C-alpha positions, 0 to 999 in steps of 0.5 A: 481074476475072471478068465473067459475061454472059447474055441472053435471045433479045432480048439474044442479038445484042448479047451476042455483041458485048459478050463481045468488047468486055469481053474487049478490056478485059482481063477474063476473060469467061464466057458463061452463055448462051444459046448459040443464039437461041431465042424460046422461052427464059426469061431467069430460066434464064440470069440466075440462073447469073450471080447464082449465080456472083457470090455464089461470088466476090463480091470478084472478079467482076461480071455483065452481063445483057441483055434487051429492056428489062433490067427483067425480068432485073434483077427476077430477080437482085435476088431473090438476097441479095447481088445488086444489079443496076442497070438501064440502057437509055440516057440519062445515064451518071451513073446507072451511075456512081452505081450503082457508087459508092453501091450497089456494084452487081454486076450491070448489066442492059442494055436491048438494045432501046434501046441501040446497040452503042456506047451499050452499050460506053460504059455497060459501060466506065463501069460496069467502071471505077467503084468503090464508094466504101465510104462508111459510109452506103452500106455501112449501106444495102446491109447493110440490103438484105441483112438484109431491112429 
C-alpha cells in the first residue's frame, strides 16, 4: 500500500521516525513535507497534499498526518469529499480499530505532543492492519457523509 505522510513543525521530528517505521512494515512511503523544521509553516499546506493524493488513488493508498494535537490537521483534510480522517493522541487503540472497521478512515491524524514513538508505532500498526468491514450500514453512512447529509 502507498502511504502518504505529512506534518507540521510540531510533528516534524516524530514524522522522521514514522517514515522509517511505516517503510519497515513493507509499505511504499511518500513524504509530503515539510522537509525542514520551520516554526512558521502552516499545516494546511502539507496535509492537503496527502488528501489530494489519496483521492487520486483511493483504493491503494492511505495517509498519516501529524500535528501538535492532530485536531487541526484532521479538520483541514476532512473538508475534502471522500476523506475520512480519524484523530488519535493516546489511549485505547480500539478507537483506531473502529475508525477503520466502521468508518473506513483513510487518514490517521496523530497528536505528536501526546505520543511517544512507541505509542505512535502501535497506533499506526493497528490502523494499517485493520480492514473496513464493508457492512451495509457503514457504507450507507459513509455515502451520506459524501453526499453532504
